[in-house]
N, C-alpha and C positions, 0 to 999 in steps of 0.2 A: 611609528614610534608611539609607545604607550604614554598617555598623559600622566603627569605626576600625581601621586596620591594626595587627596585633600589634607590640609592641616586641620587638626581638630583641637577643640578647647572645651574645658568644663571646670566647674567648681569641684575640687577634689577633697574638700574637707566637709565637716558636718553641717547640719542645717543651721542657717543663721537665725537670729543674731548670735555672734560668738566673738571672743577676743580677737581671734585670727582667722582669716579665710585664705585658703590656698587655691589659686587658679592655675591650672596646668595647660600647656600648649605643646602639641607634638605633631611633627611633620616637617616637610621641606621648607615651609615658610615660617617656622617657629621663630627663627632669628629675626627675620624681617618684622614679624608682628611685635616682638619684644622691643625692637628698636623704634618702631612706630609709636608705641605707647610710652616708653621710658626714655627714648632719645639715645640709647646706647645698648651695647651688648657687653656684659661683664666678662671678666676672665672666667674660663670654665671652672665650675664648682666653687665659685667664690661669691658670697652674698654681698650685694652693694645696695645702698639706699638710693632710691630713685623716685622721681615725681612721675606719677602715672597720669597721662593726659588723654582726653577724648579727641575726636576728629577735629574739633574746633580749637584745640589747644588749651582748653580749660583743664585745670588740675582736678583730677578726681580724688586722688589720695597719695600719700607717701607710703611706699612699700619697699620690701626687700625683693630684689630681682636676682634670679639665678639662671645660669645658662649651662646646659649639658649637651655638648655636641655629639652627634652620632659617631661611632656606635656605642659610646660609653654613657648610656642613659638607661632608664628603666624600660623604655619601649624599644631601644635600639635605633631610634630616630633622633633627629635634632629635637631637643625638648627644652622648653623654658618654663619658669615657675615664678609666679608673683605671690608674695605673702602679704596680704592686705589687712586692713582693719575689717572685722567681720560683720559690718552692718549690712542690712538688706539693700539699702540704696547704693552703697559703695559697690557691692557685688554686681548688682543689676547694671550699673553704669559701665563697669569694666567689661562685662560680658557683651553689652550692647556695642561698645567700642570695638571689641574683637570681631563681632559679627559684621561690622562694616568694612573689614579688611578683605581684599580680594583673595580668594583661595582658601579662606578659613570657613569652617562650619562647626556648629556644636557637636560634641561627641555623642555617639549612641551609648546605651548602657553596656558597660564592659568593654568598650572599644580600645581603651588604653591597654588593658590586659591582653586583648585579642592581638594587638600589634606586637606586644612583647613576645607572645607565643610565636607569631608568624616570623619574627626576626630572631628566633632562637634564644631569647632571654629566659623563657620559661617553657617547660614541657607541660603536658596536660595535667599530670599529677600535681605539679607545683601550682598551676592555675587553680585547681580544686583546693589545694592547701591554702592558697591566698583567700579564696572565698570562705573557707571554713574559719580562717583566722579572723576575718572581719565579723563573722557571725558568732564567734565563740563567746559563750556566756560564763564559763567556769574555767578554773585553772587547768583542769585535766584536758578540756577541749582545746584550750590555747596551746598547751604543750604538744598535743597531737597534731594540730593544724600547722604549727611552726615547723615541726619535723618534716611534714609533707612538703611544705613550701621550700625547705632547704634540701630536698632531694632524698628523703628516706626511701620512698618507693621508686622514684624516678631513677636514682643512681643504681639501685639494685636491678631494675628492669633493663637499664642500658647495659649493665654488666652481663645479664642473661642474654641480651640481644647480640652482643659482641661474640659470646661463646657460641650462640646458635649460628651466627654468620660463619664462624670458623668451621663448624661441623658441616654446614651446607657447602662451603668452599671445598672441603675435602671430597665430598660426594660428587660435586660438579666437576672437579678436576679428574676424578676417577672415570666419569662418564665421557667427558668431552676431550680430554687430553691424555688419554691412556697411552697413546703412541709416542708421546714426548719422552725423551730419554731422561730428563731431569725430574720426572714425576714418579714418586715411589708407587709400588704396586699395592701395598697394603694400606689403603686409605679409609676403607669402610670401618674397620675396627675402632680406630680413635674417634671417628665421627659418631659411632653408636655409643661409645663410652661418654662422650660429651652430652649426647641427647639423653642418656639414662640419668646422668647426674643432674641435668636441668629438670627433668621430669620429677625426680625425687625432691629437689629443692622447692619447686613450685607446689608440689603436693603438700609439703610441710607448711608453706605460706597459706594455702587454702584451708588447711585444718584449723588455722587460727583466725580465719577471715571475719567471723562474726563479731569479734571483740571491738575492732575499730569502728564498725558500723553502729554497734550499740552505743559507743561513747558519743558519736555524733548525734544520735537521736535521744539519748538519755534513758534513764530508768523510769518506767511508767508504773506508778503505784496507785492502785484503785482502793479507795476506802469504801467498803461495802458492809451491808448488814441490815438488820431489821430497823424499822423507824424508831426514832427517839433514843438511839443508843449512844449518841454523842459523837457521831461521825464528823459533823461540821466543826464542832469544838476541837476535835483532834486535828483536823486539817488546819485550823487557825493556829493551833499550838506549833505544828510542824513548820508552817509558813511564817510564823512569828508576826502575823498581821491578821486583821479582820477581813479575810478573803471570802468567807461564806457567812450567810445569815444564820444565827443561832436562835432557836426558838424552843420553848418547852412543848410546843404542839407537834405531834407526830405528822410526818408528811410535808414538812416545810420545804425541803429540797425536792424539786420536781424534775430538774434537768441536771446534766453533768456539769460540774464546775471544775475548770482546769486551772491549776496554779503551777507555774514554772519557778523552780528555785535552785539555788546553789547549795548543795549539801556537802560540806567539807571538801569543796573543789570539784564535785561531780554533779552533772546535770540530772535533775529529778523532776518529773511531771506528776503532780498529785491530782487525782480525780476524786472529787466528792460526789457520790452518787445518791440517788433517791433511795429511801428505805424500801427494802424488798419485803413485800407482803402481798397477800391476796386482797384485791380491792375492786370495787365496781366503778370508781371514779375514772372516767376515760382519760383525763389528763394525767392523773397519778399512775394509771395503768401503763401509759406510754413511758413515763419516767422510770417505772420499775423495769420495763423491757429494756430501756437504754442502759440502766444500771447493770442488768445481767450481761448484756452484750459487751459493755466496756470492761467489766470484771473478767470476762472470759478471754479478753485480748491483752490484759495487763501483764506486766512482768512479775509483779508482786501484788497480792491481794491482802489487805488488812481487813479481816472479818471482825467487825466491832460489835460486841454484845454488851448488854447491861449485866454487870457482875452479880447483881442481886437476883437475877431471874434465871430461867432455864435457857438452854441453847437449842433453838429450833434448827436442827441439822437438815430437816427436809426443805427448808427455805433456801439453803445454799445452792447457788447455780453449779453447773458442772465445771469444776476447777481442777481437773486432773493434770493439766499441762502447766499450771501456774504454781509458783511458790505461794503458800498460804500461811499467814500468821493469824492466830486467834488472839484478839485483843479484848480482854475483859475490862471494860471501862466502868467508871463511877464507883470505885472501891470506897470512896469517901462517904457514900450513902449506905454502906452496909451497917445495919444495926448491931449485929454480932458478927464481926468479920470472920472469925474462925469457922463458925457454923456455916455461913454462906459459902465460904471457899470450899469447905469440905463437901457441901452439898453439890456444888458445881463440879468439883473434881470427880466425885462419884459418877455424875452424869456423863462427864467426858470419857471416863474409863468404860462405862457401860456401852457407849456408842463408839467404841474403838474402830469398828469397821467403817463407820460413817466418816469419822474424822481422821482416817489413816493418812490423808494428804495434808494434814496440818503439820507444818515444819517447825514452828515456834509458837510459844504461848506467853502472853504478857498480861500482867495485872497492873492497872494504872488508873489515875484520875486525870482526865484532860482538863478538868475545872481547877483543881488545886495544884496540879503538877506532880503529885505523888507517882513515883515509878517512871516518870518521863525520861530521866537521865539514862537509865538502863535501856529504855526503848530507843531513844535517839542514838545512842552509841551503837546499838545493834543495827539500826536502819542505815547509819553511815557506813558501817562495816560491810553490810550487804551490798550497798551501792558500789563500794570499792571493789569487792570481789566480783560482782556481776559485770561491771564496766571494765575491769581489767587493771590491776596494778602491776608494777614490775616493768618488764620489757615493753617498749612501745609497739603498738600494732602496726603491721606493715600495710594492710589493706583497710581502707576506711570507707569505701563506697561499693555499692552493688556493681557498678561498672568495672571496677578493678577485679572483682571476683569473677565476673562473667568473662572478661578478657583472658584471665589466667586459666579459667576452666577450658576455654577454647584452645589455648596454647597447650595445656596439659593433654587434652584429647588428641591434638595433632601429633604431639611427641609420642604418645602411646601408640598411635597408628604407625608412626615412623619406626619405632622399635620393632613392631611386628613385621613390617616390611623389610627391615634390615636383617631380621632372622631368616626371612624367606629368600633373601638375596635379590629382591627386585629393586635395583638401584634407582631406576627412573621414578618409581612411586615413592621410594624413600626420600628422594630429593624433593618431590612435590609436597610431601607432608612436612618436611623441614621448612620449605618455603612458606607453607601455610602457617606454621608455628611462628616463623619470623614476622609474618604479616600481622597476625593477631596480637603478638607481643608488641609490635610497633604501634598498634592502635592504643595501647595502654598509655604511652607517652606522646603519641601523635607524630612519631618519627618512623616513617616507612620508606626505606631507600634501598632498592635492589642493587644499585650500583656498588654498594659496600661489598657485596659478594664478589664482584669482579675485581675490585681493588685488592681484596685479600688473595685471590687466586694469582694475579699477576705479581704481587709483591713477594709472596712466599715461594712460588714455584718458578719465577722468572720465565714464564711462558711467553713466547712471541718475541724474544729478545733479538 
């Protein structure tokens, strides 16, 4: 006889001190633990005021106690909850009292969610959605994570899996029970039609796979350019705080400064890089190298130059794969604005082959704010377009994409085998597709195939 699973407990709210602290208990002895501390077990899903006592009977705190009997709980197990005052001493005393009860131990990281998955309360995509929801920093990330938590991908994957099981059941019936009178002869054609439809739907989902992953990671914007062009000032303007040191001396920024921000609901990471120029200073040289490397991997590069000077196109790193915006800064320092702008415009046109990868150009002053409204609007619009507006993304992680690629590959091979008439290999490829698709949600059950066969064809009656 297997021993009962240990009952686990943990602080499930934020770091103390806080107004309220939530301690959760889950497992077969959750009810006994709640009765030991509070003297009673409330009616299910009804909060009651209770005095929480330690092993010596001393009152630790007055708290709200709640009871969620299995299977109607977040974890699928008996679960208790104490809503305490959020002081460190209160929390420590309650956790110590729980630790003295036989059969209880502190929960490991993620163990409550792990038990919810094991008890069928969440599939793997919902678990990932829950993790993303906890880590979400912007409104767009929150919406995407909540959709995943509520089954956007999980429900679709389960629907695909059920159709795949149906196709496999048809093929298995054709192979194993072809002599039965109540089994139709033409079973391969509908099975292949199901497989072809699934293959096309999964291919469409994979075609849009990058959007959800990009939203999770955010838009990476590198602010690059020659020294003393106002890159740090521009970063501070976008971030709306003094995130980078601003100095009139060239070469102040030596390392890459990262700033994470919420831009109209979309996650953006700003990179303030060292001024790119030829230098003999070993420290500055390393900073320039890092600046080139980070600019080459960013999603958007803001190449910032002094509007009153010429543009050194030769200093630009290789940015063929990135979106590049040319930002002419310090327009407030132009002595004769029209002459300087005309001069720079002429230079830009004469170097058209060098600047052919420039997508947008802006003239602004990061110091006075001139031109920033237009620039901010364009940046927010770019983030919205890049990270994906409109329909929610179905795939949000590399794991999703890889699992569906494996499924799509198995379906493609199954279609090829179906055309050649090799039923046994067709069945094996469909089994492989079902297995890889099951890995997406964490549900792999070959017994489902037999269930469909016996239910639909009444075999063995």
